[in-house]
N, C-alpha and C positions, 0 to 999 in steps of 0.2 A: 504494500500500500504506500502511495506517495504521501510523505509527511510535509506539512507546510508550517512555517513559522513566520509570524508577522511582527514587525516593529513599527510603531507609529511615533512620529515626532511632530507635535502640533505647534510648538513654539518656533520662534524665528530661527534658532540655531540648529542646523541640521548635521553638522560635520562630525559630532560625536558618534552618530549612528551609521554614517556611511564611510567612516574611516577605513574599514577593512576592504572596501571596494573602490576607494577614491582614485587610486592610481589607474584603474581600468575604466573609471567613470569620467569625472571632470578632468583628471590628469591627462586624458587622451583627446580632450575636446578643443584644445587651443589650436586654431587653424593657422596661426602665424608663428614666426620664430621670435617669441617675446624675449628670449635670452639675448639674442642679438640686439633687440630693441633697447634693453636695459644697458647693454655694453656701450651703446651710443650715448647714453645719458649719465652713466655713473662715472666717478673719477677713476683713474687708473689704479690697478692693483699695485701694492697690497693695501688699499684703502680699508678703513673700518666701516662696515655696513651694518645697518639695522634693518632686518626684514620683518615686516609686520604681516601676520597671517601666513606663516611659512607652510602650514599644513604638513604634508608628508615629505616635503623637501624637494619638489621638482625643480624649482628655481634655485633653492639653497645649495644643493649639491652641484649644480651646473656652474654657478658663480664661484663657489669655493674652489672648484677645479681650475678656475682662472686666476687664483691666487689671492682672493679677497679674504679678509678676516670678518666673519659674519656672526652677529648675535641674531638669533631667529626666535621670534615669539609667536605664540598662537593661543587662542582662547580654548581650544579643544585639546584636552589631555590625550584622548585616543589618537588624534592626528599626530601629536608630538611623539607618541609611542611608536608609531609607524616610522617616523623620521629617525628616532633613536636606533631602531633596528637596522638602519642602513649606514650608520656612522662607523668610521674606523679611526684609529689614531692619526691618520694622515689628514683628516678633515679639520680645518680650523673653524669649527662651528660650535656655537654655544646656544643650545636650545633652552628656552625658558617658557614656562606656562604663565601667560599674562594676557590680559584683555586689552585690545587696542583702545578701548574707551577709557583706560586708566593706565597709561604707559608710565611706569616708574623705574627708570634706569638712570645711571649717573652720566653715561657718555664720556667724552664727546664722540660723535660719529661724523664721518665725512659725508655720509649720505644715508637717507632713510628711504625705503621703498615699500609700497603697499600694493601687491600684485593681484591680478585676476579679479578685479572689481571689488576687492575687499573694502575699500574706502566707502563704498556705497551701502555697506551694512550699518554705517553710522547714520541713523535715520533722522535725528533731530539736531537742532542748532546747538544746544548745550553740549552734546557729545562731540560734535564737530569742533566746537570752540575749545573744549578741553584737550582734544587730540592735538589740535594745531599748537596750542600753547606748550604742551609737553614736548612736542617735536622740536619746536624752536629752542627750547631750553637745552636739548641734548645735541643739537647740531653744532658743528664748528662754524665760525663766522662766515665762511664761504661755502658752507654745506648746502645740500639740496634735498628736496623731497620729490620723489617720483611716484606717480600714481598711474595705475592701469584702470581706465574707465570704459565700461561698455555703454555706448550711446544707444538710446532706445530707438527702435524702429517699430512702427505700428503693425507691420506684417508679422511681428513676433507674437502678437496677442492671439489667443485661441479661445473659442467658445466652449470647448470641452477638452478632455485629455486626448492628445495625439501622440503617435509613436515618434519618439525623439531619435532613438537608434536601437540597434540590436547588434551585439558583437560577441564573438567567441573569445573566451579567456584562454590563457595558456594551459590550464588544467583540463580543457575540454568543455567546461561549463559555458553556458550562454547567459550573458547579461543583457537584459532588455529594460529600456527606460521610456516611460511615457510622461508627458508634462502638460500642464495647463497654465497659461500665462494671462494675467489680467492686470490692469493698471487703474488705480484710483487715487486721486489727489496727489499725483506725482510719486506714488510708491508702486513699484513693480512687485507683484506677488506671484511667486512661482511654486506651484504644487507639482511634485514628482512622485511617480510610482515606479518602483524597481522590482524586478523579478530575476532571481538567479536560479537557473535550472540545470539539470543534467547529472546529478549525483544520487538520485533517488530521494533527495530531500529538496524541497523548494523553499528558498528564502525570499521573503518579500519585505520591502521597506516602503513607507510612505512618508514624505517630508513636505514641509512648507517653509519657504524663506521669503523675506521681504528686502528689497533694495531701493534706495533713493535714486531717482532718475535725474540725469543731468543732460543739458546741452553743453556745447563748448563754452558758450557765453555764460550760462548759469554756473558752471564749474569755476570759471575764472573769477566771476563775481564773488562766489562763496569763499574762495581761497584768498582773494584780495582783502575781503572783510576781516580775515583772520591773520593778515600780515604776510601773505605770500604773493608773489607775482609770477606770471607765466614767463618762463624763459624759452622753453622749447616744447613744441608739440609734434608728436609723430603719429600719423594715422596708419593703422594696419601694419605697424612696425616696419614701414618702408622708409626710404631715405628722405622723403620730402618733409619739410618742417613748415610750421605755420606761426 
């Protein structure tokens, strides 16, 4: 008999529950070479970097291999556990369990970066303001903050759940994800249903997350309000700047 197990995550934060499948899920969904994009923006190695929302270390490990010294924080302990399992003594990486809404580190850092739309999980102005103040306190005088922002497109919205992808995992199991996307008052709500099948036991996950939406202009206005100015903008991680 096929056994099924379900996990439900009704709150905003989803990564605790999808940590075991993150590398095969969102970790494979970046369509652009964002590592190359960051290398265009970050100071030269061996600069000291703070990565916020490091997750399982997709960016962390790639940038550490380039010679950077990295402090990597994440709100999700299960995600950090996945990163810890990948580390070896050759990595100059310091993982810390810490929420981006309350960054408490001494610094200084040559650069801070917040990848894969993580900044958009800061939904309200007080959280954004506190984040920006803490970042300014730990940056060197000529340091920089780099953000990866997903700009909203109306065609991304769906009336109901639609198939997002289906892919085979290395162990022969199949991971299938469906999602439903809606927007209300500038907040993007994404509900996802996962199914992992193929071992005689079916694993199912259902999650919901919310992200604040930005245009280029609204993002620049928000950051300017909190003491940052746009220096360089890269679209789709290509070479053009704005």
